[in-house]
Residue frames as a rotation matrix with the C-alpha (Angstrom) as fourth column:
ALA 1
0.982 0.002 0.189 -27.22
0.185 0.191 -0.964 1.15
-0.038 0.982 0.187 -68.17
ASP 2
0.599 -0.791 0.124 -23.84
-0.572 -0.532 -0.624 2.77
0.560 0.303 -0.771 -67.44
LEU 3
0.694 -0.321 0.645 -22.70
-0.583 0.277 0.764 0.28
-0.424 -0.906 0.005 -64.78
PRO 4
0.852 -0.451 0.265 -20.66
0.516 0.809 -0.281 -1.96
-0.087 0.376 0.922 -67.19
ALA 5
0.447 -0.694 0.565 -18.28
0.115 -0.581 -0.805 0.94
0.887 0.425 -0.180 -67.64
TYR 6
0.277 -0.339 0.899 -17.70
-0.886 -0.453 0.102 0.90
0.373 -0.825 -0.426 -63.93
THR 7
0.912 0.066 0.404 -16.80
-0.234 0.893 0.383 -2.83
-0.336 -0.444 0.831 -63.77
ASP 8
0.017 -0.975 -0.224 -13.24
-0.943 -0.090 0.321 -4.05
-0.333 0.205 -0.920 -63.85
ALA 9
-0.245 -0.174 -0.954 -11.89
-0.731 0.680 0.063 -7.23
0.637 0.712 -0.294 -65.32
ASP 10
-0.951 -0.167 -0.261 -12.55
0.037 0.775 -0.631 -9.07
0.307 -0.610 -0.731 -62.06
GLY 11
-0.220 0.972 -0.088 -16.16
0.656 0.214 0.724 -8.00
0.722 0.102 -0.685 -61.85
LEU 12
-0.196 0.105 -0.975 -15.67
0.889 -0.401 -0.222 -5.45
-0.414 -0.910 -0.015 -59.00
LEU 13
0.670 0.588 0.453 -17.22
0.700 -0.704 -0.120 -2.01
0.248 0.397 -0.883 -59.31
LYS 14
-0.458 -0.887 0.052 -15.13
0.862 -0.457 -0.220 1.15
0.219 -0.056 0.974 -59.63
TYR 15
-0.084 0.469 -0.879 -15.84
0.587 -0.690 -0.424 4.57
-0.805 -0.552 -0.218 -58.31
PHE 16
0.288 0.116 -0.950 -15.03
-0.602 -0.750 -0.274 6.11
-0.745 0.651 -0.146 -61.74
PRO 17
0.982 0.156 0.104 -14.82
-0.025 0.660 -0.751 4.47
-0.186 0.735 0.652 -65.18
ALA 18
0.563 -0.822 -0.081 -11.18
-0.430 -0.209 -0.878 5.57
0.705 0.529 -0.471 -65.61
THR 19
0.296 -0.454 0.841 -10.13
-0.905 0.148 0.398 3.96
-0.305 -0.879 -0.367 -62.30
ALA 20
-0.456 -0.636 -0.623 -7.86
-0.822 0.568 0.022 0.96
0.340 0.522 -0.782 -62.92
THR 21
-0.765 0.101 -0.637 -9.42
0.210 0.973 -0.098 -1.48
0.609 -0.208 -0.765 -60.47
GLY 22
0.198 0.964 0.175 -12.66
-0.110 -0.156 0.982 -1.99
0.974 -0.213 0.076 -58.66
ASP 23
-0.687 -0.369 0.627 -13.19
-0.603 -0.192 -0.774 -1.93
0.406 -0.909 -0.090 -54.91
PRO 24
-0.672 0.406 -0.620 -14.78
0.438 0.892 0.109 -4.74
0.597 -0.198 -0.777 -52.86
VAL 25
-0.746 0.382 -0.545 -16.22
0.423 -0.359 -0.832 -2.31
-0.514 -0.851 0.106 -50.30
LEU 26
-0.604 0.489 -0.629 -18.02
-0.680 -0.728 0.086 -0.28
-0.416 0.480 0.772 -53.05
THR 27
-0.675 0.333 -0.659 -19.15
-0.363 0.627 0.689 -3.52
0.643 0.704 -0.302 -54.79
ALA 28
-0.753 0.368 -0.545 -20.57
0.627 0.651 -0.427 -4.89
0.198 -0.663 -0.722 -51.57
TYR 29
-0.692 0.469 -0.549 -22.44
0.023 -0.746 -0.666 -1.63
-0.722 -0.473 0.505 -50.97
VAL 30
-0.593 0.468 -0.655 -23.96
-0.805 -0.342 0.485 -1.51
0.003 0.815 0.580 -54.45
VAL 31
-0.664 0.347 -0.662 -25.09
0.016 0.892 0.452 -5.10
0.747 0.289 -0.598 -54.26
ALA 32
-0.713 0.380 -0.589 -26.55
0.698 0.312 -0.644 -4.71
-0.061 -0.871 -0.488 -50.77
VAL 33
-0.673 0.438 -0.595 -28.23
-0.074 -0.842 -0.535 -1.33
-0.735 -0.316 0.599 -51.17
THR 34
-0.609 0.475 -0.635 -29.82
-0.768 -0.153 0.622 -2.20
0.198 0.867 0.458 -54.47
HIS 35
-0.660 0.386 -0.645 -31.12
0.327 0.920 0.216 -5.49
0.676 -0.069 -0.733 -53.09
GLU 36
-0.708 0.414 -0.572 -32.60
0.591 -0.095 -0.801 -3.70
-0.386 -0.905 -0.177 -50.12
ALA 37
-0.586 0.477 -0.655 -34.27
-0.521 -0.841 -0.146 -1.15
-0.621 0.255 0.741 -52.47
GLY 38
0.217 0.685 0.696 -35.73
0.220 0.660 -0.718 -4.00
-0.951 0.309 -0.007 -54.54
TRP 39
0.518 -0.137 -0.844 -33.80
-0.783 -0.474 -0.403 -2.94
-0.345 0.870 -0.353 -57.63
ARG 40
0.787 -0.223 0.575 -32.34
0.333 0.938 -0.093 -5.46
-0.519 0.265 0.813 -59.99
LEU 41
-0.024 -0.881 -0.473 -28.73
-0.522 -0.392 0.757 -5.10
-0.852 0.265 -0.451 -61.13
PRO 42
0.511 0.122 -0.851 -28.10
-0.849 0.228 -0.478 -6.15
0.135 0.966 0.220 -64.70
ASP 43
0.961 -0.178 0.211 -27.06
0.114 0.952 0.284 -9.85
-0.252 -0.249 0.935 -64.92
GLY 44
0.543 -0.799 0.257 -23.83
0.520 0.080 -0.850 -8.76
0.659 0.595 0.459 -66.66
VAL 45
-0.034 -0.499 0.866 -23.03
-0.586 -0.692 -0.422 -6.65
0.809 -0.522 -0.269 -63.56
LEU 46
0.515 0.266 0.815 -24.36
-0.857 0.182 0.482 -8.71
-0.021 -0.947 0.322 -60.65
GLY 47
0.986 -0.125 -0.107 -22.99
0.119 0.991 -0.062 -12.08
0.113 0.048 0.992 -61.83
PRO 48
0.263 -0.959 0.102 -19.39
0.381 0.007 -0.924 -10.82
0.886 0.282 0.368 -62.24
ALA 49
-0.007 -0.155 0.988 -19.69
-0.739 -0.665 -0.110 -8.73
0.674 -0.731 -0.110 -59.03
ALA 50
0.817 0.375 0.437 -20.74
-0.575 0.584 0.573 -11.79
-0.040 -0.720 0.693 -57.07
VAL 51
0.790 -0.588 -0.172 -17.80
0.478 0.768 -0.426 -13.78
0.383 0.255 0.888 -58.51
GLY 52
-0.012 -0.842 0.539 -15.38
0.079 -0.538 -0.839 -10.99
0.997 0.032 0.072 -57.67
LEU 53
0.201 0.181 0.963 -16.69
-0.878 -0.403 0.259 -10.63
0.435 -0.897 0.078 -54.17
ARG 54
0.977 0.153 0.149 -16.44
-0.204 0.878 0.434 -14.33
-0.064 -0.454 0.889 -53.54
ARG 55
0.461 -0.886 -0.046 -12.89
0.579 0.339 -0.742 -14.52
0.673 0.315 0.669 -54.88
PHE 56
-0.065 -0.483 0.873 -12.03
-0.443 -0.770 -0.459 -11.57
0.894 -0.417 -0.164 -52.56
VAL 57
0.600 0.341 0.723 -13.45
-0.797 0.179 0.577 -13.40
0.068 -0.923 0.379 -49.55
GLU 58
0.981 -0.186 0.045 -11.69
0.184 0.981 0.060 -16.65
-0.055 -0.050 0.997 -50.42
GLY 59
0.453 -0.857 -0.246 -8.36
-0.088 -0.318 0.944 -14.80
-0.887 -0.405 -0.219 -50.94
SER 60
0.021 -0.443 0.896 -7.76
0.872 0.446 0.201 -15.46
-0.489 0.777 0.396 -54.63
LEU 61
0.235 0.116 0.965 -8.51
0.640 -0.766 -0.064 -11.86
0.732 0.633 -0.254 -55.47
GLN 62
-0.111 -0.350 -0.930 -6.64
0.947 -0.320 0.007 -9.19
-0.301 -0.880 0.367 -53.49
ARG 63
0.365 0.181 0.913 -7.25
0.485 -0.874 -0.021 -5.51
0.795 0.451 -0.407 -53.21
GLN 64
-0.641 -0.654 -0.401 -5.23
0.685 -0.252 -0.684 -3.21
0.346 -0.713 0.610 -51.10
ALA 65
0.418 0.744 -0.521 -7.08
0.895 -0.436 0.095 -1.04
-0.157 -0.506 -0.848 -48.55
PRO 66
0.544 -0.150 0.826 -6.71
0.338 -0.861 -0.379 2.73
0.768 0.485 -0.418 -49.09
LEU 67
0.465 -0.410 0.784 -5.23
-0.805 -0.565 0.182 3.09
0.368 -0.716 -0.593 -45.58
PRO 68
-0.411 -0.683 -0.604 -2.61
-0.281 0.725 -0.629 0.93
0.867 -0.089 -0.490 -43.84
THR 69
-0.210 0.433 0.876 -5.14
-0.977 -0.057 -0.206 -0.52
-0.040 -0.899 0.435 -41.36
VAL 70
-0.995 -0.077 0.070 -6.03
-0.078 0.997 -0.009 -4.01
-0.069 -0.014 -0.998 -40.28
ASP 71
-0.328 0.940 -0.092 -9.49
-0.714 -0.311 -0.627 -4.09
-0.618 -0.140 0.773 -41.85
LEU 72
-0.840 -0.075 -0.538 -9.45
-0.476 0.578 0.663 -7.16
0.260 0.813 -0.521 -44.08
THR 73
-0.832 0.539 -0.129 -11.97
0.535 0.720 -0.442 -8.98
-0.146 -0.437 -0.888 -41.83
LEU 74
-0.278 0.761 -0.586 -14.34
0.057 -0.596 -0.801 -5.97
-0.959 -0.256 0.122 -41.99
ARG 75
-0.388 0.117 -0.914 -14.14
-0.861 -0.400 0.315 -5.80
-0.329 0.909 0.256 -45.80
LYS 76
-0.937 0.025 -0.347 -14.62
-0.122 0.910 0.397 -9.55
0.326 0.415 -0.849 -46.13
LEU 77
-0.716 0.673 -0.188 -17.60
0.505 0.313 -0.804 -9.46
-0.482 -0.670 -0.564 -43.78
ALA 78
-0.151 0.635 -0.757 -19.32
-0.477 -0.718 -0.507 -6.74
-0.866 0.285 0.412 -45.86
ALA 79
-0.602 -0.126 -0.788 -18.71
-0.784 0.278 0.555 -8.84
0.149 0.952 -0.266 -48.93
ILE 80
-0.943 0.270 -0.196 -20.22
0.295 0.949 -0.109 -11.93
0.157 -0.160 -0.974 -47.35
GLY 81
-0.484 0.804 -0.345 -23.19
0.191 -0.288 -0.938 -9.84
-0.854 -0.520 -0.014 -46.23
ALA 82
-0.245 0.345 -0.906 -23.79
-0.839 -0.543 0.020 -8.71
-0.485 0.765 0.423 -49.72
LEU 83
-0.792 -0.095 -0.603 -23.51
-0.444 0.768 0.462 -12.23
0.419 0.634 -0.650 -51.12
ALA 84
-0.886 0.462 -0.038 -25.93
0.355 0.622 -0.698 -13.46
-0.298 -0.632 -0.715 -48.47
ARG 85
-0.351 0.775 -0.526 -28.51
-0.393 -0.632 -0.668 -10.97
-0.850 -0.027 0.526 -49.67
VAL 86
0.039 0.275 -0.961 -28.49
-0.998 -0.042 -0.053 -12.48
-0.055 0.960 0.273 -53.14
GLY 87
0.848 0.419 0.326 -28.44
-0.459 0.887 0.054 -16.07
-0.267 -0.195 0.944 -51.97
LEU 88
0.680 -0.658 -0.323 -24.76
-0.108 0.346 -0.932 -16.68
0.725 0.669 0.164 -52.88
ALA 89
-0.219 -0.791 0.571 -23.16
-0.841 -0.144 -0.522 -17.10
0.495 -0.595 -0.634 -49.42
GLU 90
0.645 0.291 -0.707 -22.63
0.057 0.904 0.423 -20.38
0.762 -0.313 0.566 -47.48
PRO 91
0.984 -0.175 0.025 -21.00
-0.037 -0.070 0.997 -21.08
-0.172 -0.982 -0.075 -44.09
LYS 92
0.458 -0.870 0.183 -17.67
0.864 0.484 0.138 -22.10
-0.209 0.095 0.973 -45.61
LEU 93
0.340 -0.332 0.880 -17.03
0.453 -0.762 -0.463 -18.52
0.824 0.555 -0.109 -46.69
LEU 94
0.856 0.010 0.517 -16.78
-0.412 -0.589 0.695 -17.55
0.311 -0.808 -0.500 -43.02
GLY 95
0.793 -0.592 -0.147 -13.74
0.604 0.731 0.318 -19.83
-0.081 -0.341 0.937 -42.80
SER 96
-0.052 -0.843 0.536 -11.55
0.795 -0.359 -0.488 -16.92
0.604 0.401 0.689 -43.91
VAL 97
0.051 0.181 0.982 -12.89
-0.334 -0.924 0.187 -14.61
0.941 -0.338 0.014 -41.20
THR 98
-0.812 -0.263 -0.521 -12.01
0.437 0.317 -0.842 -14.70
0.387 -0.911 -0.142 -37.42
VAL 99
0.145 0.957 0.252 -15.44
0.272 -0.284 0.920 -14.30
0.951 -0.065 -0.301 -35.83
GLU 100
-0.556 -0.313 -0.770 -14.94
0.827 -0.114 -0.550 -12.03
0.085 -0.943 0.322 -32.85
PRO 101
0.090 0.699 0.709 -18.01
0.633 -0.590 0.501 -9.69
0.769 0.404 -0.496 -32.87
GLU 102
0.776 0.192 -0.601 -17.30
0.616 -0.439 0.655 -8.29
-0.138 -0.878 -0.458 -29.43
LEU 103
-0.109 -0.909 -0.403 -14.07
0.549 -0.393 0.738 -6.86
-0.829 -0.141 0.541 -30.74
TRP 104
-0.389 0.020 0.921 -15.48
0.905 -0.178 0.386 -5.56
0.172 0.984 0.051 -34.09
PRO 105
-0.959 0.228 -0.170 -16.66
-0.204 -0.967 -0.151 -1.99
-0.199 -0.110 0.974 -34.74
THR 106
-0.268 0.953 0.140 -20.45
-0.234 0.077 -0.969 -1.59
-0.934 -0.293 0.203 -34.75
SER 107
0.095 0.339 -0.936 -20.70
-0.973 -0.167 -0.159 -1.66
-0.211 0.926 0.314 -38.59
ALA 108
-0.655 -0.421 -0.628 -19.23
-0.559 0.829 0.027 -5.17
0.509 0.369 -0.778 -38.65
VAL 109
-0.862 0.422 0.281 -21.63
0.008 0.565 -0.825 -6.40
-0.507 -0.709 -0.491 -35.91
ILE 110
0.126 0.917 -0.377 -24.55
-0.584 -0.239 -0.776 -5.14
-0.802 0.318 0.506 -38.08
ASP 111
-0.125 -0.205 -0.971 -23.04
-0.936 0.349 0.047 -6.98
0.329 0.914 -0.235 -41.13
TRP 112
-0.944 -0.318 -0.091 -22.71
-0.272 0.902 -0.334 -10.15
0.188 -0.291 -0.938 -38.99
ILE 113
-0.452 0.863 0.227 -26.37
-0.188 0.156 -0.970 -9.95
-0.872 -0.481 0.092 -37.92
GLY 114
0.255 0.537 -0.804 -27.35
-0.902 -0.167 -0.398 -9.68
-0.348 0.827 0.442 -41.57
VAL 115
-0.514 -0.445 -0.733 -25.29
-0.687 0.726 0.041 -12.78
0.514 0.525 -0.679 -42.46
LEU 116
-0.979 0.091 0.181 -26.79
-0.054 0.746 -0.663 -14.76
-0.195 -0.659 -0.726 -39.59
LYS 117
-0.185 0.974 -0.134 -30.28
-0.457 -0.206 -0.865 -13.75
-0.870 -0.098 0.483 -40.61
ARG 118
0.466 0.351 -0.812 -29.84
-0.855 -0.057 -0.515 -14.83
-0.227 0.935 0.273 -44.27
VAL 119
-0.320 -0.614 -0.721 -27.48
-0.675 0.682 -0.282 -17.87
0.665 0.397 -0.632 -44.14
GLY 120
0.522 0.800 0.296 -29.62
-0.757 0.274 0.594 -20.56
0.394 -0.534 0.748 -42.51
ASP 121
0.884 -0.124 -0.451 -27.08
0.176 0.982 0.074 -23.36
0.434 -0.145 0.889 -42.11
ILE 122
-0.093 -0.902 0.421 -24.43
-0.471 -0.333 -0.817 -21.72
0.877 -0.275 -0.394 -40.06
PRO 123
-0.208 0.026 -0.978 -23.61
0.614 0.782 -0.110 -23.91
0.761 -0.623 -0.179 -37.07
GLU 124
-0.337 0.168 -0.926 -25.26
0.907 -0.207 -0.368 -22.60
-0.253 -0.964 -0.082 -33.85
ARG 125
-0.526 0.105 0.844 -26.89
0.549 -0.716 0.431 -19.92
0.650 0.690 0.319 -35.85
ALA 126
0.513 0.851 0.114 -29.58
0.398 -0.353 0.847 -19.07
0.760 -0.389 -0.520 -33.30
ARG 127
0.558 -0.367 -0.744 -27.08
0.780 -0.072 0.621 -18.72
-0.281 -0.928 0.246 -30.47
LYS 128
-0.511 -0.845 0.157 -24.76
0.836 -0.447 0.318 -16.58
-0.199 0.294 0.935 -32.53
LEU 129
-0.267 0.510 0.818 -27.58
0.466 -0.674 0.573 -14.34
0.843 0.534 -0.057 -33.70
ALA 130
0.767 0.553 -0.327 -28.76
0.524 -0.246 0.815 -13.83
0.370 -0.796 -0.478 -30.09
ALA 131
0.207 -0.764 -0.611 -25.21
0.854 -0.163 0.493 -13.02
-0.477 -0.624 0.619 -28.99
ALA 132
-0.653 -0.473 0.592 -24.70
0.738 -0.572 0.358 -10.56
0.169 0.671 0.722 -31.84
GLN 133
0.151 0.792 0.592 -27.90
0.408 -0.596 0.692 -8.82
0.901 0.137 -0.413 -31.02
GLN 134
0.766 0.056 -0.641 -26.89
0.643 -0.102 0.759 -8.51
-0.023 -0.993 -0.114 -27.39
ILE 135
-0.307 -0.945 -0.109 -23.55
0.876 -0.325 0.356 -6.98
-0.372 0.014 0.928 -28.40
LEU 136
-0.510 0.198 0.837 -25.34
0.512 -0.711 0.481 -4.41
0.691 0.674 0.261 -30.60
ARG 137
0.520 0.854 0.014 -27.87
0.459 -0.293 0.839 -3.65
0.721 -0.430 -0.544 -27.91
SER 138
0.501 -0.419 -0.757 -25.16
0.837 0.013 0.547 -3.08
-0.219 -0.908 0.357 -25.36
ARG 139
-0.563 -0.801 0.206 -23.63
0.812 -0.489 0.318 -0.41
-0.154 0.347 0.925 -27.54
ILE 140
-0.211 0.602 0.770 -26.73
0.589 -0.551 0.592 1.63
0.780 0.578 -0.238 -28.21
ASN 141
-0.786 0.007 -0.618 -27.42
0.519 -0.537 -0.665 4.78
-0.337 -0.844 0.418 -26.19
LEU 142
-0.319 0.764 0.562 -30.95
0.694 -0.215 0.687 6.05
0.646 0.609 -0.461 -26.45
GLN 143
-0.224 0.206 -0.952 -30.89
0.835 -0.463 -0.297 8.67
-0.502 -0.862 -0.069 -23.72
GLY 144
-0.461 0.127 -0.878 -32.71
-0.211 -0.977 -0.031 11.82
-0.862 0.171 0.477 -24.74
THR 145
0.581 0.785 -0.215 -33.97
-0.323 -0.020 -0.946 12.22
-0.747 0.620 0.242 -28.30
THR 146
0.398 -0.549 -0.735 -30.80
-0.881 -0.007 -0.473 11.15
0.254 0.836 -0.486 -30.17
MET 147
0.995 -0.063 0.076 -29.34
0.053 0.990 0.132 7.74
-0.083 -0.127 0.988 -30.70
GLY 148
0.319 -0.943 -0.090 -25.63
-0.936 -0.298 -0.189 7.15
0.151 0.144 -0.978 -30.04
PHE 149
0.753 -0.217 -0.622 -23.17
0.127 0.974 -0.186 4.31
0.646 0.061 0.761 -29.67
SER 150
0.852 -0.524 -0.012 -20.62
-0.038 -0.085 0.996 3.61
-0.522 -0.848 -0.092 -26.91
THR 151
0.078 -0.864 0.498 -18.15
0.731 0.389 0.561 2.90
-0.678 0.320 0.662 -29.75
GLU 152
0.877 0.448 0.174 -18.95
0.423 -0.546 -0.723 6.07
-0.228 0.708 -0.668 -31.77
ARG 153
0.575 -0.676 -0.462 -15.52
-0.540 -0.737 0.406 7.57
-0.615 0.016 -0.789 -31.51
ALA 154
-0.531 -0.778 0.335 -14.03
-0.281 0.535 0.797 4.51
-0.799 0.329 -0.503 -33.27
ASP 155
-0.025 0.637 0.771 -16.92
0.530 0.662 -0.530 4.02
-0.848 0.395 -0.354 -35.74
GLY 156
0.696 0.245 -0.674 -16.15
-0.368 -0.685 -0.629 6.66
-0.616 0.686 -0.387 -38.35
LEU 157
-0.213 -0.741 0.637 -14.51
0.285 0.576 0.766 4.31
-0.934 0.345 0.088 -40.87
TRP 158
0.321 0.437 -0.840 -14.89
-0.535 -0.648 -0.542 6.60
-0.782 0.623 0.026 -43.86
TRP 159
-0.526 -0.555 -0.645 -12.75
-0.839 0.213 0.501 4.43
-0.141 0.804 -0.577 -46.22
LEU 160
-0.951 0.268 0.154 -15.28
0.279 0.959 0.051 1.59
-0.134 0.092 -0.987 -45.61
MET 161
-0.560 0.769 0.309 -18.21
-0.052 -0.405 0.913 3.90
0.827 0.495 0.266 -46.33
VAL 162
0.109 0.502 -0.858 -19.10
0.844 0.410 0.347 3.84
0.526 -0.761 -0.379 -42.57
THR 163
-0.593 -0.136 0.794 -20.08
-0.287 -0.885 -0.366 6.70
0.753 -0.444 0.486 -40.32
PRO 164
-0.944 0.330 -0.016 -21.99
0.105 0.254 -0.962 6.71
-0.313 -0.909 -0.274 -36.98
ASP 165
-0.229 0.921 -0.316 -25.11
-0.791 -0.365 -0.491 7.91
-0.567 0.137 0.812 -38.87
VAL 166
-0.212 0.107 -0.971 -24.76
-0.733 0.640 0.230 4.96
0.646 0.761 -0.057 -41.32
ASN 167
-0.912 -0.188 -0.365 -24.63
0.062 0.815 -0.576 2.66
0.406 -0.548 -0.732 -38.26
ALA 168
-0.755 0.654 0.054 -27.68
-0.313 -0.287 -0.906 4.27
-0.576 -0.700 0.421 -36.73
VAL 169
0.088 0.855 -0.510 -29.99
-0.955 -0.074 -0.289 3.83
-0.285 0.513 0.810 -39.72
ARG 170
-0.264 -0.227 -0.937 -28.52
-0.591 0.806 -0.029 0.41
0.763 0.546 -0.347 -40.55
THR 171
-0.994 0.004 0.113 -29.22
-0.097 0.487 -0.868 -0.69
-0.059 -0.873 -0.484 -36.99
LEU 172
-0.239 0.971 -0.024 -32.88
-0.679 -0.185 -0.710 0.19
-0.694 -0.154 0.703 -37.54
LEU 173
0.134 0.223 -0.966 -32.80
-0.955 0.291 -0.066 -1.74
0.266 0.930 0.252 -40.85
ALA 174
-0.641 -0.537 -0.549 -31.21
-0.407 0.844 -0.351 -4.76
0.651 -0.002 -0.759 -39.22
VAL 175
-0.990 0.116 -0.084 -33.54
0.129 0.464 -0.876 -5.12
-0.062 -0.878 -0.474 -36.26
VAL 176
-0.613 0.787 -0.075 -36.87
-0.778 -0.617 -0.118 -3.75
-0.139 -0.014 0.990 -37.39
ASP 177
0.237 0.724 -0.648 -38.16
-0.735 0.569 0.368 -7.26
0.635 0.389 0.667 -38.36
LEU 178
-0.582 -0.476 -0.660 -36.75
0.091 0.768 -0.634 -9.07
0.808 -0.428 -0.404 -35.30
ASP 179
0.390 0.882 -0.264 -39.22
0.388 0.103 0.916 -9.97
0.835 -0.460 -0.302 -32.59
ALA 180
0.067 -0.412 -0.909 -36.74
0.997 0.063 0.045 -9.16
0.039 -0.909 0.415 -29.77
TRP 181
-0.863 -0.474 -0.175 -36.62
0.475 -0.879 0.041 -5.53
-0.173 -0.048 0.984 -30.90
LYS 182
-0.188 0.864 0.468 -40.33
0.825 -0.120 0.552 -4.75
0.533 0.490 -0.690 -31.29
GLU 183
0.695 0.443 -0.567 -40.46
0.699 -0.602 0.387 -2.44
-0.170 -0.665 -0.727 -28.32
ASP 184
0.009 -0.810 -0.587 -37.10
0.457 -0.518 0.723 -0.83
-0.889 -0.274 0.366 -29.15
ALA 185
-0.395 -0.286 0.873 -37.46
0.916 -0.049 0.398 -0.20
-0.071 0.957 0.282 -32.87
PRO 186
0.616 0.584 0.529 -39.68
0.633 -0.766 0.108 2.95
0.469 0.268 -0.842 -32.57
ARG 187
0.805 -0.407 -0.431 -37.15
0.094 -0.630 0.771 4.45
-0.585 -0.661 -0.469 -30.08
ILE 188
-0.217 -0.928 0.303 -34.31
0.582 0.126 0.803 3.60
-0.783 0.351 0.513 -32.43
ALA 189
0.038 0.309 0.950 -36.29
0.969 -0.242 0.040 5.18
0.243 0.920 -0.309 -35.29
LYS 190
0.925 0.380 0.016 -36.83
0.354 -0.875 0.330 8.32
0.139 -0.300 -0.944 -33.24
GLY 191
0.542 -0.799 -0.262 -33.15
0.165 -0.205 0.965 8.34
-0.824 -0.566 0.021 -32.22
ALA 192
-0.273 -0.581 0.767 -31.97
0.852 0.225 0.473 7.88
-0.448 0.782 0.433 -35.76
LEU 193
0.419 0.512 0.750 -34.12
0.750 -0.660 0.032 10.87
0.512 0.549 -0.661 -36.91
GLY 194
0.953 -0.023 -0.302 -32.62
0.196 -0.711 0.675 12.87
-0.230 -0.702 -0.674 -34.07
ARG 195
0.028 -0.998 0.056 -29.18
0.584 0.062 0.809 12.51
-0.811 0.010 0.585 -35.64
MET 196
0.256 0.145 0.956 -30.32
0.944 -0.251 -0.215 14.47
0.208 0.957 -0.201 -38.70
LYS 197
-0.314 -0.289 -0.904 -28.94
0.406 -0.902 0.148 18.04
-0.858 -0.321 0.400 -39.25
ARG 198
-0.459 0.207 -0.864 -30.78
-0.598 -0.791 0.128 20.32
-0.657 0.576 0.487 -41.56
GLY 199
0.427 0.894 -0.135 -32.90
-0.770 0.281 -0.573 17.43
-0.474 0.348 0.809 -42.73
HIS 200
0.676 -0.293 -0.676 -30.27
-0.340 0.690 -0.639 14.91
0.654 0.662 0.367 -43.69
TRP 201
0.884 -0.467 0.014 -27.72
0.279 0.551 0.786 12.55
-0.375 -0.691 0.618 -42.25
ASP 202
0.410 -0.787 -0.461 -23.97
-0.247 -0.582 0.774 13.06
-0.878 -0.203 -0.433 -42.56
THR 203
-0.753 -0.638 -0.162 -23.28
-0.313 0.130 0.941 11.29
-0.579 0.759 -0.297 -45.96
THR 204
-0.163 0.641 -0.750 -25.07
-0.963 0.062 0.262 10.19
0.215 0.765 0.607 -49.06
THR 205
-0.661 -0.076 -0.746 -24.54
-0.070 0.997 -0.039 6.57
0.747 0.027 -0.665 -47.93
ALA 206
-0.933 0.316 -0.172 -26.24
0.219 0.120 -0.968 7.29
-0.285 -0.941 -0.182 -44.65
ASN 207
-0.420 0.819 -0.391 -29.14
-0.738 -0.559 -0.378 9.01
-0.529 0.130 0.839 -46.50
ALA 208
-0.360 0.242 -0.901 -29.51
-0.691 0.579 0.431 6.02
0.627 0.778 -0.041 -48.89
TRP 209
-0.760 0.024 -0.650 -29.63
0.324 0.880 -0.347 3.57
0.564 -0.474 -0.676 -46.06
GLY 210
-0.898 0.400 -0.185 -31.84
0.015 -0.391 -0.920 5.84
-0.440 -0.829 0.345 -44.03
VAL 211
-0.349 0.799 -0.490 -34.49
-0.937 -0.303 0.173 6.16
-0.010 0.519 0.855 -46.70
LEU 212
-0.259 0.234 -0.937 -34.64
-0.324 0.893 0.313 2.35
0.910 0.384 -0.155 -47.01
ALA 213
-0.906 -0.114 -0.409 -34.66
0.338 0.389 -0.857 1.90
0.257 -0.914 -0.313 -43.23
PHE 214
-0.755 0.642 -0.133 -37.66
-0.290 -0.509 -0.811 4.13
-0.588 -0.573 0.570 -42.72
GLU 215
-0.230 0.675 -0.701 -39.51
-0.887 0.151 0.436 2.59
0.400 0.723 0.564 -45.63
LYS 216
-0.465 -0.011 -0.885 -39.07
0.147 0.985 -0.089 -0.75
0.873 -0.172 -0.456 -43.92
PHE 217
-0.973 0.106 -0.204 -39.96
0.185 -0.170 -0.968 0.74
-0.137 -0.980 0.146 -40.54
SER 218
-0.552 0.805 -0.219 -43.16
-0.802 -0.584 -0.125 2.23
-0.229 0.107 0.968 -42.00
ALA 219
-0.195 0.456 -0.869 -44.12
-0.606 0.641 0.472 -1.05
0.772 0.618 0.151 -43.57
ASN 220
-0.571 -0.112 -0.813 -43.71
0.399 0.828 -0.394 -2.84
0.717 -0.550 -0.428 -40.24
TYR 221
-0.723 0.094 -0.685 -45.08
0.667 -0.163 -0.727 -0.31
-0.180 -0.982 0.055 -37.82
GLU 222
-0.694 0.445 -0.566 -47.38
-0.335 -0.896 -0.293 2.16
-0.637 -0.014 0.771 -39.67
LYS 223
-0.904 0.338 0.261 -49.79
0.416 0.555 0.721 -0.21
0.099 0.760 -0.642 -41.40
C-alpha cells in the first residue's frame, strides 16, 4: 500500500520516499523477488516500474551508479532479468548488452541464466544456456560442507545488492529446476546452508532469496 510513495516520476523505486530519484537495481530486485515469492505488485507500481526498467535498458533513461565503476552491463542485465520474469522482455533488449558471461561476475551469470530460461526466442538459446551453466558450474567449489566460488573475492558488489551469500542461494534458485543439476542441487543446498552464521546469511537480501530458494528446493526434492 505504501509503495507508490517510493516510486519516482519515471516509475523506478526509491530506497526512501524523500529520495529524489529511483534506482534501477532496487527496482529490478523488488520486481524479481516479489515475482519469485508469488506476490503481486500493485498495477500502479509494476506497470511504471517495468516501463522505467525498459527505458533504462534501452538507454533513454539514465541513472548514475553510486560508485565510479564500469557496471552498466550488470545493472542492465538485472533489469532484463526482472522484465523476463513478468513476461516483458524480448531478445532485442539484449542489443544494448555485450554478452560476455565468461568475463562477468557470478551474479551476472546467474541473471543471464534466468533470462535464457524465460525468454524463449533468443537465437541459439539452448547453446547459450548450456554454456552459461558450464561457466557457473566451473566457479562453484563444494569441497567440505560449505559452498564457495572461485570468483568470490570479486563477487561482493554491495552497491548492486550482491554478496557471495546472495550468489550462493540464487545459484540454488536458478538451477534447482534444471535437469542437468538434479544430482548437484542437494549438495548446493547443503553448501548454501553451510554459509550461514548464527542462523542467517550475510544480508537481508541474501536471507530473502535464501528463503525463496529453499521453498523451491523443498517443493522439488522433498515431496
